[in-house]
N, C-alpha and C positions, 0 to 999 in steps of 0.2 A: 685372134681366135684362140678357143678351145676347144679340147678332144676330150670324150670321153675318158674315164678311166680303164675303162676295159679296154676300151679298144689300146689306146696304149699299152697298158699291161701283156696283152698278148700280142705286142708287135715288138716291145723292147723287154720282156723280160731275162728272155735269157742271157741278152746283150750288160744288159747290167750286172746279171750274176756272175760273169763271165770280169768283166768288168770290177767286182767289189770284192771276187774270191783272191782273182790277181794280188788288190791290195792288203786285206786282212790274212792272205793263207789259210780260212779255216772255212768250211760250207753255210755253217748255220749263221756265224756271222754275216756272209756274205747273202742270205736269203731275209736275216733282218735287218739289211744295209737297203735291199731290194722294193722290200716293204715298207720300211719309213718313207725311201725316195717319194714315194705312190701317194704317199700320206700326204707329206710335202706338197707333192702337183696337186692333189685334192686340195685342201685348207688353201692353198694359195692364190690369193686375189689377182692374180698374173695375168696381162694379156700378153701374148706370143704374135710374133708376124706370123710363123709361119711352122709348118714343121719342121722345119730343117732343126728352129729356134729352139721348138718343144724337147726334141731328141738332145741338141749340145744342153739346154738345162739339167734334162735328166740324169746326163750322165757326169755334167760338172757335179750336183747334187750327190750323184750315188757314189765319187771319189770322196765328195767332201767328207761324206757320213762314216766311208771304210776309215781314213786317214783316221776322223775322231773316234771311230769304235778302237781302235790302232793305240792310240793316246789314252785309254782311260786307263784311271789304277787297278782295275782287274786284269787288264790285259798285259799292262806292265810289271805289275808284281805276282803273277804268277810265275807256278816253277811243276817241271813235272816232276812222276812220282818220285821218278830216280834221285833227282837232283836234294828234293826235300828227308829224302830215306837218310840221303846223306849229313843232316844236320840236325838229324837226332843222337842221342847216344845211346846206345843200347847194354842192358848187363851182359849179356853173353848172345855168340849169333846163332844162337836157334830161338832167342828172343827179339831176336831182329827177323830171324825168317819167320816168325808168325805172325809179325806185326804186318809183316809186305804181304804173308798172302790171305790176311787179313781186311790188306785194303785191296785184293784184288775179287774183293765177293763181290756178288751185286749191292745195289746201294740199300737197298732197303735190309739187308742182313747185316751190312758191315757197318749201318749206320746203328744199328742195336747193339750187337758185338762191340761194338768200341767204348760205346757208353757202358755197358753192364760190366765190364773186364776192365777197360782204363781207365774211366772215370767213376767208375764203384757207383754207379747209380742203380735203383735202386728197378725192379718190374715198375711198381706203380710210378715211381718217380720218373720213367724214358715215357711209360703211357701218358701222363699229363705232359710231357716236352715233346712228343710225338703227335697228342691226340689220338693217341687211337685205343683199343680197348687193350686191359692186362692180360687178356689170353690171346690179341693180336701179338703183344708183344713178345709172348711166349712161344707161340709160333712161330713166330722171326728168328729167335733165340736158339729152337733148338734145330731147324731148316739150316739156319747161319753154321749150326755150330757140326753139322750133318756134311754140309758143304766142307769145310774146313778139315775135315778130317776124311772125307776124301782126297782132298787135294794131298795132305800132309801126308797120308800112306800114297801117293804116286809116286813122293817126293825122295819118300824114305823107300821104296821098290825103287828108284831108279838107282838109288845110292849104292843098293847090295850091288 
């Protein structure tokens, strides 16, 4: 017995998501697990006895994929920003505060700021690395600096 992926998806996606989320404890990973589970069903050349057999197979595959997701190198070795900050050595508390503020910027600004100020790349080199135009890098640097200025001013005003 085989059912269409569409039918099964509509019927079981929520259940599989909850199961995957309980194992992964991460919404994006759980969505990936559900998607991978249905891809595996579509690719499998397996015949099933009945709908209960299909349901049990989908659940088992989702659980296994979620466990595998937890065992990936990335998941085992990632650390929070706070933990990462503790591993870094800063010359002054102000430089630590500045770095932490940079790390909280939106990604597109954070990357160019980091490459420019911490890695000492030129605008031209950053443009090559990120496959952007030089003018786009300059705009991101300018906007990133403005955001940094706003955030740092807020912190200084709070300290007064």
